[in-house]
N, C-alpha and C positions, 0 to 999 in steps of 0.2 A: 238210525239214523239216515237222513233222506242225504241223497248223493246231490251235490251242487250241480246243477245240469247248463249253468250256464256258463257258458267257455270263454276262459277270457281270450282279452283283443293282443292279437299278434303285436312284439316289437314294433314291426315297420309301419306297420297301421297308426299302431297310440303315438308313436313319434312322430306321423304324418300330419296325424289331430292337433299334437301341440303344437308341430310348426305353423300350420295353417291358421292356430288359433294367436299364437303370437305374431303374425306376420298382420292378420285382421285386424289386431291390438294398437299394432305400432308402426306400418308401415302405410305410405303414401296413399298407394292404391287402398289401403283399406281402410283408410279414414275418408277418402273419395268413394268408397261405395258405401258406407255406415251414411255418408252425409245426401246417398242417391237413396237410399233406401229411405228416410228420417223425410225428404223431400218425397218423395212419393204417395207415403202414410201420410203427409200434411193436405198435399193436392187431392188424394181418394177420400180424407175426411171434410174436409171444402167440400167437393162434390156432392157428397154424404147432407150434410148442410146446407146446400142449395138447394139440393132434390126434397127438403121438408118446406121449406118458404119459399121457395119459387122452385115448383116442380117443372114448369112448362121449357123455363132458361136451362133449367139442369139436364134438360133432356137432349137440350141440342149438344150443349157440353160435352156428354156422356157419348155423343153421338161423332163428335168432331174428335173426341181424343180416340176413341175406338180408331176412327176412318185415322187418324193419324198413326197408329200402334199397326195396322196392317195394311195400309199403302201409302203412308207417305205422311211429309207436310206439306205437296203442293195437294193433291187430293184431298188433306184434310182441312186447309181455306179455301180451297171453292166448296167444300161443303160449307163452312162458313157463312160466307158470301152469300151462298144460293138460299141459305134459312134464314137468313137479315141479319146474320151477326156485323157488325163493326169493324174497323180495326181496332179500335181501343178493348175489345175481347180478342178475336181473329191471332192477333202477334205475338199478348202474352200469353198464349195459352198454348201456341204454338210453339215461343221461344221455353215455358217452362216441361213441356212433355220431353221437347231435342235435350232439354238439359238431365234431365233424370234417365233416360237412358244412354247418355254417352255417361253419365257418372256411375250407373249401375252397370253397362255393356261393358264399360273398359275395365275396370278393375278383374272382370270376371274371366273377360279375353287374357290377362294378365298371368291370371294364377291358373286357368288352363296350358298355357305357353309354358311355364312353371312344373305343372304338373302337381300343385299344389291343392287345387282343387276342381275335378273335372265332372260336369254335371250332363249326362247321359245324353239330354235331348236338347244340350244346347251346341254341344258337339259338333256334329253338321254342318251348324250357322256359323261356330267359333271357325274351322275349316273353310268353310269360303270365304270368311271375313281375311285369313290368313293367305289366303291365294291371292286372292283382289289386292292385298295390301303390299303381298312381295311382287306381284302384276306391277302396282303402279308408286313400287317407290323409289325404282332409279329415276325416272321424271323427274318425282317428287326434290329427288337428293339434291339434283341441277342447281333448283332454285333456294333450296333451305327453307326457310319457314313460310318466305312467300309464296313458293310451290306450295307447302302443305297448308295456304290461309284459299290459294285458289282451288286449289283438290277438293276441299271440303263445300268451297263457296258453289263449284260449277255442278249442274242441274244433270249430273248425269248417271247411266247407271252403275249398281255400285260404288258410286260415290260418295261424300257424306259423313259426318260427323263419327261415327263408330270406326268406319274402315280407314278415317284420316286419322282419328287416336291412333289404332294398331301401327299407322305404318308412322307418326311419329312414335312410336313407342320402337318399333327396326330401328330405325335411324339413330337411338341413343339419344332422343330430348330430353328434359329434364320433365318430369311428369307437371310440374306448375307453369311451365314454359308451352308444354303438348296442350292441356288444356288450356290455356289463353287462345291460343293461335283458333284449336279445333272450335268454341266455343263464338269465338269474334268471328270467324268466316262463317259459321250458322245464322251466328244472330241477323249479321248484314247479309247474306241468302233468304233469310225467312223475311226480312222487309223489303226487298226488293221483290221475291214473291206476292208480296201481300198487294203491292201498288201495279202489279203489271196484273194478275187475278182481278183485284180489285177492278179499275179500268176495262177488264176486257168482260168482266160478268157486268158491268153498265150497261154496254153496247149490245152484247148477247141481249139480255133483257128488254131489253128498247123495243127489240122486236118480238117478242114471243114471253110471255109468264114461266113456260115449258124450258124454254131452251135453256135456260143457267142449269133446269135438272138434267138435261140432253148433254151441254156442256160436261158437267162433274162425272156424268156414266159415262164417258168418251175418253176421258181421263182417266179413270178408275180400271179401264178397258185397255186403254194403252199401258198402264205401268204395270200393267198385269201382264200384257203379253211382251211386251221390253225383259222383263224380268225372266219367265220363262223363257224367251230366244236365248238371252245373257246365260242362264243356267246349262240350256244345252247348247250352245257352242264351246262353254268350257270344262262340262264333261265329255264330250268329245274328243275335245284337245289333247285332256287327260287320258283318256283311252287310247291314243295315238302314240 
């Protein structure tokens, strides 16, 4: 008779898995995560359908989505306007992407904080989010919900919806109030960026057809350099 080579799971691991499963199904964070994953699936499916019936436009949308994920909303919107997309496309796409990011990353951050689910390749990202949230927490706390709204809206390094939602969590805001404030600030920021970048793009494009592309490249370069400087400064602070 062959021995069973499969080792039984240890009791702590089994308990943790059961707790995670229960949390995913019953907690507000679990509901948000499931909604975020569903939205991401629907959006990806929609892009796939667009690719079949309108390949040229879908390639632009995929490029804009990739730019948003790698470099943020400002670069994505600049890309959209540079390739000829209008407000009716750029604004909704950015709203969808930012909403999906918040609905997925916020619950994962909370689960990581609670040690229910620690994803190794996201651990460094969540550590940076936590440090940034703790750095800005006191400033935001002075002004409450208004402070959180402004923090999410304000275009500065390591501000925005994901870090903003982490601050709301650290402040003990109810999850639905936190999400309402964070997403409202995000949508207002997107609309503000849209009109600013569109106007700027039109002025630059009037000088040269290549000027808008140069502007987008410069914007991405500034974002990368700013991000690297921010990380370097905070890593040096941690070492002191």
